[in-house]
C-alpha positions as CSV (number, residue, x, y, z in Angstrom):
1,M,17.4,-42.3,-11.7
2,L,19.1,-39.5,-9.8
3,G,17.6,-37.0,-12.3
4,S,14.1,-37.9,-11.1
5,W,15.0,-36.5,-7.6
6,F,15.5,-33.1,-9.3
7,K,12.3,-33.2,-11.3
8,K,10.9,-29.8,-11.9
9,A,7.5,-29.1,-10.5
10,D,4.6,-28.5,-12.9
11,P,4.4,-24.7,-13.5
12,G,0.6,-24.8,-12.8
13,E,1.3,-26.5,-9.6
14,Q,3.9,-23.9,-8.6
15,K,1.5,-21.1,-9.4
16,E,-1.3,-22.7,-7.3
17,T,1.2,-23.1,-4.4
18,R,2.4,-19.5,-4.7
19,E,-1.3,-18.3,-4.9
20,K,-2.2,-20.4,-1.8
21,R,0.8,-19.1,0.0
22,L,-0.2,-15.5,-0.7
23,Q,-3.8,-16.2,0.3
24,R,-2.5,-17.7,3.6
25,A,-0.2,-14.8,4.2
26,V,-3.0,-12.2,3.6
27,C,-5.4,-14.3,5.8
28,M,-2.8,-14.5,8.6
29,L,-2.4,-10.7,8.6
30,L,-6.1,-10.1,8.6
31,L,-6.7,-12.5,11.5
32,E,-3.8,-11.0,13.4
33,A,-5.5,-7.6,13.0
34,A,-8.9,-9.1,14.1
35,A,-7.3,-10.6,17.2
36,A,-5.1,-7.6,18.1
37,D,-7.5,-6.6,20.9
38,N,-7.6,-10.2,22.2
39,T,-11.1,-10.9,20.9
40,L,-12.3,-12.2,17.5
41,D,-15.3,-9.9,17.0
42,P,-17.7,-11.2,14.3
43,A,-17.6,-7.8,12.6
44,E,-13.8,-8.0,12.3
45,T,-13.8,-11.6,11.0
46,D,-16.7,-10.8,8.6
47,R,-14.6,-7.9,7.2
48,A,-11.6,-10.2,6.9
49,A,-13.7,-12.8,5.0
50,E,-15.1,-10.1,2.7
51,T,-11.5,-9.0,1.9
52,L,-10.5,-12.6,1.0
53,R,-13.6,-13.2,-1.1
54,G,-13.0,-10.0,-3.0
55,K,-9.3,-10.2,-3.5
56,F,-9.0,-13.9,-4.4
57,G,-12.5,-14.8,-5.6
58,L,-13.0,-17.4,-2.8
59,D,-16.4,-18.8,-1.8
60,D,-17.6,-19.1,1.7
61,D,-16.3,-22.7,2.1
62,E,-12.9,-21.7,0.8
63,V,-12.7,-18.8,3.2
64,R,-13.8,-21.0,6.1
65,D,-11.1,-23.6,5.2
66,L,-8.5,-20.8,4.9
67,F,-9.5,-19.3,8.3
68,D,-9.3,-22.8,9.9
69,A,-5.8,-23.4,8.5
70,C,-4.6,-20.0,9.5
71,A,-6.1,-20.2,13.0
72,A,-4.2,-23.4,13.6
73,A,-1.0,-22.0,12.1
74,R,-1.3,-18.8,14.3
75,E,-0.9,-21.0,17.4
76,G,2.7,-21.9,16.3
77,S,3.5,-18.6,14.5
78,V,6.5,-16.7,15.8
79,G,5.8,-13.4,14.2
80,L,4.5,-11.4,11.3
81,F,7.7,-11.1,9.2
82,E,7.1,-14.4,7.3
83,H,3.6,-13.3,6.2
84,T,4.5,-9.6,5.4
85,N,7.5,-10.8,3.5
86,T,5.3,-13.0,1.3
87,V,3.0,-10.0,0.7
88,N,5.9,-7.7,0.0
89,Q,7.4,-10.2,-2.6
90,R,4.1,-10.7,-4.4
91,F,2.3,-7.3,-4.1
92,T,3.1,-4.0,-5.8
93,Q,3.4,-0.9,-3.7
94,E,-0.2,0.0,-4.6
95,E,-1.4,-3.5,-3.5
96,R,0.5,-3.1,-0.2
97,V,-1.3,0.2,0.4
98,W,-4.5,-1.7,-0.4
99,M,-3.5,-4.3,2.2
100,M,-3.0,-1.6,4.8
101,E,-6.4,-0.2,4.0
102,E,-8.0,-3.6,4.4
103,L,-6.1,-4.1,7.7
104,W,-7.5,-0.7,8.9
105,R,-11.0,-1.9,7.9
106,V,-10.6,-4.9,10.1
107,F,-9.3,-2.9,13.0
108,L,-12.2,-0.5,12.7
109,A,-15.0,-3.0,11.9
110,D,-16.2,-3.2,15.5
111,G,-16.3,0.6,15.9
112,V,-13.4,0.7,18.4
113,L,-9.7,1.2,17.8
114,S,-7.8,-0.1,20.8
115,A,-4.3,0.9,21.7
116,H,-3.1,-2.6,20.8
117,E,-4.7,-2.3,17.4
118,D,-3.2,1.1,16.8
119,H,0.2,-0.2,17.8
120,L,-0.1,-3.3,15.5
121,A,-1.2,-1.0,12.6
122,H,2.0,0.9,13.0
123,R,4.0,-2.3,12.9
124,F,2.2,-3.3,9.7
125,M,3.1,0.0,8.2
126,D,6.8,-0.7,8.8
127,L,6.6,-4.4,7.8
128,L,4.7,-3.6,4.6
129,R,7.3,-0.9,3.8
130,L,4.8,2.0,3.7
131,N,5.5,5.6,4.5
132,H,3.5,7.6,7.0
133,R,1.5,9.3,4.3
134,Q,0.4,6.0,2.7
135,F,-0.5,4.8,6.2
136,I,-2.7,7.7,7.0
137,D,-4.3,7.8,3.6
138,A,-5.2,4.1,3.9
139,K,-6.7,4.8,7.4
140,L,-8.8,7.7,6.1
141,R,-10.1,5.7,3.1
142,A,-10.9,2.8,5.5
143,R,-12.9,5.3,7.7
144,G,-14.7,6.6,4.6
145,V,-13.2,10.1,4.9
């Protein structure tokens, strides 16, 4: 009877949970980037949605559900570390550079880079454990240079 308390989770269930956790972490970072200038510009949220569809193969309803869940979670969130830590654990260095590039795309989607967005971009660089060269290269690619 006591053994049933320690029953192992189904590996498929664990994978789905890990995948959902990663999706949520990426979404939280993208939404944080979109809201850095205290507005959720449609161009920025559209760019974030495009990133989620492309990376995880989500459809529009799944993206909307993920946005809704993350928007609610952002209200009680105390910081970015939890989400960047999930990304750091699951993504290779190349994928973390890709993540920075996508964050830049969100920051730049409305055509304006505010001081708050630039400051947050630098925080993301540190939290994603990227060096300055990777950071700048990601920005240039996001700008199409």
